[in-house]
C-alpha positions in Angstrom: -231.0 -12.8 -50.8 -232.1 -9.7 -49.1 -235.5 -11.1 -48.5 -234.2 -14.2 -46.8 -232.0 -12.1 -44.5 -234.9 -9.9 -43.5 -237.1 -13.0 -42.9 -234.4 -14.4 -40.6 -234.2 -11.2 -38.6 -237.9 -11.2 -38.2 -238.0 -14.8 -37.0 -235.1 -14.2 -34.6 -236.8 -11.1 -33.2 -240.1 -13.0 -32.7 -238.3 -15.8 -30.9 -236.3 -13.4 -28.7 -239.4 -11.4 -27.8 -241.2 -14.6 -26.9 -238.4 -15.9 -24.7 -238.1 -12.5 -22.9 -241.8 -12.3 -22.4 -242.0 -15.8 -21.0 -239.1 -15.0 -18.7 -240.7 -11.8 -17.5 -244.1 -13.5 -17.1 -242.5 -15.9 -14.6 -240.4 -13.3 -12.7 -240.8 -9.6 -12.7 -244.2 -9.5 -14.2 -245.7 -11.8 -11.6 -243.8 -9.9 -8.9 -245.2 -6.6 -10.1 -248.7 -8.0 -10.2 -248.4 -9.3 -6.7 -247.1 -5.9 -5.6 -250.0 -4.1 -7.2 -252.5 -6.6 -5.6 -251.0 -5.9 -2.2 -251.4 -2.2 -2.7 -255.0 -2.6 -3.7 -255.7 -4.7 -0.7 -254.1 -2.0 1.6 -256.1 0.7 -0.1 -259.3 -1.2 0.6 -258.5 -1.3 4.4 -258.4 -5.0 4.5 -255.5 -5.0 6.9 -254.6 -3.3 10.2 -251.0 -2.0 10.7 -248.9 -1.9 13.9 -245.6 -0.2 14.0 -242.8 -1.3 16.4 -240.1 1.4 16.5 -236.5 0.6 17.5 -236.3 3.6 19.9 -238.9 5.3 22.0 -239.4 9.0 22.4 -236.5 9.2 24.9 -234.2 7.5 22.4 -234.1 4.4 24.6 -234.1 1.0 22.9 -237.5 -0.6 22.5 -237.2 -4.1 23.9 -240.1 -5.2 21.9 -238.3 -4.3 18.7 -235.4 -6.5 19.7 -237.7 -9.4 20.5 -239.6 -9.1 17.3 -236.4 -8.8 15.3 -234.9 -11.9 16.9 -238.1 -13.8 16.3 -238.5 -12.8 12.6 -234.8 -13.7 11.8 -235.5 -17.2 13.2 -238.3 -17.8 10.7 -237.6 -20.0 7.7 -239.5 -17.5 5.5 -236.6 -15.1 5.9 -234.8 -17.2 3.3 -237.7 -16.5 0.9 -237.5 -12.7 1.1 -236.1 -10.8 -1.8 -233.1 -9.6 0.1 -231.4 -10.8 3.3 -228.1 -10.1 5.1 -225.6 -12.8 6.0 -223.7 -12.5 9.2 -221.1 -14.8 10.8 -222.1 -16.4 14.1 -220.1 -17.0 17.2 -219.1 -20.5 15.9 -216.8 -20.7 12.9 -219.4 -22.5 10.8 -222.4 -20.5 12.0 -224.1 -18.1 9.6 -227.2 -16.0 10.4 -229.8 -14.6 8.0 -231.0 -11.1 9.0 -233.9 -9.4 7.3 -233.0 -6.4 5.3 -235.0 -3.1 5.3 -238.1 -2.8 3.1 -238.4 -6.6 2.9 -241.5 -8.5 3.8 -241.7 -11.7 5.8 -244.8 -13.8 6.2 -245.8 -15.8 9.2 -248.7 -18.0 10.2 -250.3 -18.3 13.6 -253.5 -20.1 14.6 -254.6 -20.1 11.0 -254.0 -16.4 10.4 -251.5 -15.1 8.0 -249.5 -12.0 9.1 -246.9 -9.9 7.4 -243.9 -8.1 8.8 -241.9 -5.4 7.0 -238.6 -3.8 8.0 -238.4 -0.1 7.1 -236.5 3.1 7.8 -238.4 6.3 8.6 -238.5 8.7 5.6 -237.8 11.8 7.8 -235.7 10.7 10.8 -234.3 7.4 9.4 -235.3 5.5 12.5 -235.7 1.7 12.0 -239.0 0.1 12.7 -240.9 -3.2 12.1 -244.4 -3.0 10.8 -247.0 -5.7 11.4 -249.8 -6.1 8.9 -252.7 -8.3 10.0 -256.2 -8.8 8.7 -258.8 -6.9 10.7 -260.9 -10.0 10.9 -258.0 -11.9 12.6 -256.9 -9.0 14.8 -259.2 -9.6 17.8 -258.8 -13.4 17.5 -255.0 -13.8 17.4 -253.1 -10.5 18.0 -252.7 -10.8 21.8 -251.8 -14.5 21.6 -249.5 -13.9 18.7 -247.5 -11.2 20.6 -247.3 -13.6 23.6 -246.0 -16.3 21.3 -243.2 -13.9 20.1 -242.2 -13.2 23.7 -242.0 -16.9 24.5 -240.1 -17.8 21.4 -237.6 -15.0 22.0 -237.0 -16.3 25.5 -236.3 -19.8 24.2 -233.9 -18.4 21.5 -232.1 -16.3 24.0 -231.8 -19.2 26.4 -230.2 -21.3 23.7 -227.8 -18.6 22.6 -226.8 -17.1 25.9 -223.5 -17.8 27.5 -223.6 -20.0 30.5 -221.8 -18.6 33.5 -220.4 -20.0 36.7 -221.0 -18.0 39.9 -219.1 -18.6 43.2 -219.8 -16.9 46.5 -217.0 -14.8 48.1 -216.4 -13.7 51.6 -214.7 -10.3 51.2 -217.2 -8.2 53.2 -218.2 -6.2 50.2 -221.9 -5.9 50.0 -222.1 -3.1 47.4 -221.1 -5.4 44.5 -222.9 -8.4 45.9 -221.5 -11.7 47.1 -221.3 -13.5 43.8 -218.4 -13.5 41.3 -218.8 -15.0 37.9 -216.8 -16.3 34.9 -217.6 -18.0 31.6 -218.6 -21.6 32.1 -216.7 -23.4 29.4 -216.8 -27.0 30.7 -217.0 -29.3 27.6 -219.2 -32.0 29.2 -222.5 -32.7 27.7 -225.2 -35.3 28.1 -223.9 -37.0 25.0 -220.3 -37.3 26.4 -221.4 -38.6 29.8 -220.4 -42.2 30.3 -223.4 -43.7 32.1 -226.2 -46.1 31.6 -228.1 -45.2 28.4 -231.6 -45.8 29.9 -230.8 -43.8 33.0 -229.5 -40.9 30.9 -232.6 -40.9 28.8 -234.8 -40.8 31.9 -232.9 -38.0 33.4 -233.1 -36.0 30.1 -236.8 -36.6 29.9 -237.2 -35.5 33.5 -235.4 -32.2 32.8 -237.3 -31.6 29.6 -240.6 -32.1 31.4 -239.5 -29.7 34.1 -238.7 -27.0 31.5 -242.3 -27.3 30.1 -244.1 -27.5 33.5 -244.6 -23.9 34.6 -248.3 -23.9 34.4 -248.6 -27.4 35.8 -246.6 -26.4 38.9 -248.6 -23.2 39.4 -251.9 -25.1 39.0 -250.7 -27.3 41.9 -249.7 -24.3 44.0 -246.1 -25.3 44.0 -242.9 -23.3 43.3 -241.4 -24.1 39.9 -238.2 -25.8 41.0 -236.7 -29.3 41.2 -234.0 -30.8 43.3 -231.6 -33.7 42.6 -229.2 -35.7 44.8 -226.2 -37.2 43.2 -224.5 -39.6 45.5 -221.6 -42.0 45.1 -217.8 -42.4 45.7 -215.3 -39.8 44.5 -214.4 -39.9 40.9 -217.6 -41.4 39.6 -218.7 -38.4 37.6 -221.0 -36.3 39.8 -219.4 -32.9 39.2 -219.1 -33.7 35.4 -222.8 -34.6 35.3 -223.6 -31.2 36.9 -221.8 -29.5 34.1 -223.7 -31.6 31.6 -227.0 -30.6 33.2 -226.1 -26.9 33.0 -225.3 -27.2 29.3 -228.4 -29.2 28.7 -230.7 -26.7 30.4 -228.6 -23.6 29.4 -228.7 -22.5 33.0 -226.2 -20.5 34.9 -224.4 -22.4 37.7 -224.3 -21.0 41.3 -221.9 -23.1 43.3 -222.3 -22.4 47.0 -219.2 -22.8 49.2 -220.7 -23.4 52.6 -217.4 -22.7 54.3 -217.7 -19.1 53.2 -221.3 -18.7 54.5 -221.3 -16.7 57.7 -224.6 -17.9 59.2 -228.1 -19.0 58.3 -229.2 -15.4 57.4 -226.2 -15.1 55.0 -227.3 -18.3 53.2 -230.7 -16.7 52.6 -229.1 -13.6 51.4 -227.1 -15.5 48.8 -230.2 -17.3 47.7 -232.0 -14.0 47.1 -229.2 -12.9 44.8 -229.5 -15.8 42.5 -231.5 -15.5 39.2 -234.1 -17.6 37.6 -233.1 -20.3 35.1 -230.1 -21.2 37.3 -228.6 -24.3 38.8 -227.8 -24.1 42.5 -225.1 -26.5 43.5 -223.9 -27.6 47.0 -221.2 -30.3 46.8 -220.3 -32.7 49.5 -223.3 -31.9 51.6 -222.8 -35.0 53.8 -219.4 -33.7 55.0 -220.8 -30.3 55.8 -223.6 -31.9 57.9 -221.0 -33.9 59.8 -218.8 -30.8 60.5 -219.8 -29.5 63.9 -217.7 -26.4 63.6 -219.7 -24.9 60.7 -221.5 -21.6 61.2 -224.6 -23.1 59.6 -227.3 -24.9 61.5 -229.2 -27.9 60.2 -232.3 -25.7 60.3 -230.6 -23.2 58.0 -229.8 -25.9 55.5 -233.3 -27.3 55.6 -234.8 -23.8 55.1 -232.5 -23.3 52.1 -233.7 -26.5 50.5 -237.5 -25.8 50.8 -238.2 -23.0 53.2 -240.0 -19.8 52.4 -236.9 -18.1 51.0 -236.4 -20.9 48.5 -239.7 -19.8 47.0 -238.4 -16.3 46.1 -237.3 -17.4 42.7 -238.6 -19.8 40.1 -237.4 -22.0 37.3 -234.4 -23.2 39.3 -232.8 -26.6 39.8 -231.0 -27.5 43.0 -228.3 -30.1 42.9 -226.7 -31.7 46.0 -223.8 -34.2 46.0 -222.8 -36.7 48.6 -220.3 -39.5 48.8 -222.8 -41.5 50.8 -226.3 -40.9 52.2 -226.2 -43.7 54.7 -225.6 -41.4 57.7 -227.7 -38.5 56.4 -231.0 -37.9 58.3 -234.4 -38.5 56.8 -235.3 -34.9 57.2 -232.7 -34.0 54.5 -233.7 -36.8 52.1 -237.5 -36.5 52.3 -239.6 -35.8 49.3 -240.0 -32.1 48.7 -236.4 -31.4 49.7 -235.0 -34.0 47.3 -237.1 -34.9 44.3 -234.7 -37.2 42.4 -232.0 -39.5 43.8 -229.3 -40.6 41.3 -226.6 -43.1 42.4 -223.2 -42.9 40.8 -221.5 -46.2 41.5 -217.9 -47.2 40.9 -217.1 -48.5 37.5 -218.4 -51.9 36.4 -217.7 -53.8 33.2 -220.5 -52.1 31.3 -219.2 -48.6 32.2 -215.7 -49.9 31.4 -216.7 -50.8 27.9 -218.3 -47.3 27.4 -215.0 -45.8 28.6 -213.0 -48.0 26.3 -215.2 -46.9 23.4 -215.1 -43.2 24.1 -211.4 -43.0 25.2 -209.8 -45.7 23.0 -212.3 -46.2 20.2 -212.6 -49.9 21.2 -215.9 -51.7 21.0 -214.4 -55.2 21.4 -210.9 -56.5 22.3 -209.4 -59.9 23.1 -208.6 -58.6 26.7 -212.2 -57.7 27.4 -213.1 -61.2 28.8 -210.2 -61.0 31.3 -211.3 -57.5 32.4 -214.9 -58.7 32.9 -213.7 -61.7 35.0 -211.7 -59.4 37.3 -214.8 -57.1 37.7 -216.8 -60.1 38.7 -214.4 -60.9 41.5 -215.4 -57.6 43.2 -212.4 -55.5 42.0 -213.4 -51.8 41.7 -212.0 -48.6 40.4 -213.6 -45.2 39.8 -214.4 -44.0 36.3 -211.8 -41.2 36.9 -209.0 -43.7 37.6 -209.8 -45.9 34.6 -210.3 -42.9 32.4 -206.9 -41.4 33.4 -205.2 -44.8 32.6 -206.8 -44.8 29.2 -205.8 -41.2 28.5 -202.2 -41.8 29.5 -202.0 -44.8 27.2 -204.3 -43.7 24.4 -201.5 -44.3 21.8 -201.6 -48.1 22.6 -205.1 -49.5 23.4 -203.6 -52.9 24.3 -201.2 -51.3 26.8 -204.0 -49.3 28.3 -206.1 -52.4 28.9 -203.2 -54.3 30.4 -202.6 -51.3 32.7 -206.3 -51.3 33.7 -206.1 -55.1 34.4 -203.0 -54.6 36.6 -204.7 -51.8 38.5 -207.8 -53.9 39.1 -205.7 -56.8 40.3 -204.0 -54.5 42.8 -207.3 -53.3 44.0 -208.6 -56.9 44.4 -205.4 -57.9 46.3 -205.8 -54.9 48.6 -209.4 -55.7 49.4 -208.7 -59.3 50.1 -205.8 -58.4 52.3 -208.1 -56.1 54.4 -210.6 -58.9 54.7 -207.9 -61.4 55.8 -206.5 -59.0 58.4 -209.9 -58.8 60.1 -211.0 -62.4 59.6 -210.1 -63.5 63.2 -207.2 -65.6 62.2 -205.0 -63.9 64.8 -202.5 -62.8 62.2 -201.9 -59.1 61.4 -201.7 -57.7 57.9 -197.9 -57.3 58.4 -197.6 -61.0 59.2 -199.5 -61.9 56.1 -197.3 -59.7 54.0 -194.2 -61.4 55.4 -195.4 -64.9 54.8 -193.1 -66.6 52.2 -194.4 -67.1 48.8 -194.7 -70.7 47.6 -194.7 -72.6 44.3 -193.5 -69.6 42.3 -196.5 -67.5 43.3 -195.9 -63.8 42.9 -199.0 -62.3 44.5 -198.8 -60.0 47.5 -201.0 -62.4 49.6 -201.3 -66.2 49.6 -203.0 -67.4 46.5 -205.0 -70.0 48.5 -206.6 -67.3 50.5 -207.4 -65.2 47.4 -209.1 -68.2 45.8 -211.1 -68.8 48.9 -212.5 -65.3 48.8 -212.9 -65.4 45.0 -216.2 -67.2 45.0 -217.5 -65.2 48.0 -216.7 -61.8 46.3 -218.1 -62.9 43.0 -221.4 -64.1 44.4 -221.8 -61.0 46.5 -220.9 -58.8 43.6 -223.5 -60.5 41.4 -226.2 -60.2 44.1 -225.6 -56.5 44.6 -225.1 -55.5 41.0 -228.7 -54.6 40.1 -229.3 -52.8 43.5 -226.1 -50.9 43.8 -225.9 -49.5 40.3 -229.0 -47.3 40.6 -231.4 -46.8 43.4 -234.6 -48.6 42.4 -237.9 -48.7 44.1 -238.7 -52.4 44.8 -242.3 -51.8 43.8 -241.2 -50.5 40.4 -238.2 -52.3 38.9 -238.6 -50.5 35.6 -237.5 -47.1 37.0 -233.7 -46.5 37.2 -234.2 -43.1 38.9 -235.5 -43.2 42.5 -237.7 -40.1 42.2 -240.1 -38.5 44.7 -242.8 -36.6 42.8 -245.3 -35.0 45.1 
């Protein structure tokens, strides 16, 4: 019996040692061997080391340390390090991985493999990041690799930075500058914008190309900036689109109130105080150009758009809005001052369906054909007007659609009435309004006259639909953006 017990203990011991050895061979043993191999390589001077301390000799923060640290913490290999710190981000569901001290992160660049280690000084305890790179790769990739870190850091900072809205003030205080800012928390994005999908895609592509075109612009000898004109009636989404552009680019917004600009020189001074990666906005430019009492001259506005002072900063986008550009001179609209023209028309049936989908969750409804028919007669409302009706009646989609139909009918009746009053019949609008209603009709104007204008408005609306929605170059019907790229 004793013999069998001893035999069982021996077998158990052998199995236990085998399992433990197998486990160690896959974990700590391999890890130890790798560590020894790295030490041997370092002793053989295969690698060159570069140290990036957190502080300089004057105890000022080393900006390179901050850039390298941000870059390393963005690498997927941080997840593979033996130890990493978890920190909450600015958003409730956002979590950041941060490299812990004495941990190693690997990175690859142009075929070279480099290693970074975070460490604390043994004597002073100062933090530093140590770069280890093969001597054979040092001359080939080191400079380009450091430039890559700078560029990646700028991109990360741009994505994470808080977008701010700046407005110019006229308080006579020059010491603190003429701009005041606040956090720009507008919720609009390119995804929430209700507009033609193809047009939206082309605009996003144009903005993305601009962000990547620094060397291209410099090769052409041009300043790295781009200008857009948004024109259309009030309430069609121009200001909301500017907010979406700012969020898409992660650019600060500088909204220039021309009424608070003292003279042409003051406008140049404001321009000099703006920063790169910013969106410069002037709204209702057509009204300011028509205002003869303004302190600004036309020459001052033109110089702001593309004069020598507009070249004092790069990576900027200028945005101008107008209700209409019909009475605006060609000197304002010429290529070089305005690169891209984007028309924001009143709501049509396609835009209405997008609004119904986003505001009411409706993709189809039995009242849609009736709404489409009213739009075809020439009835128009702005997106803001229709959107407000839907918001007010969001609890009952059917009631919201009926209210929209009533509003469109009222708009149609008003437009027909205006046409009748100027049709040369000799009757005033008041006389038409006082004409008795016949056959149980309950319209504001005679039904016969409305029917006579129905076909005219419908035909005219159909002919203008493709031209009025977006400004299209007749020689290139595939482009929805009328862009001047010189």
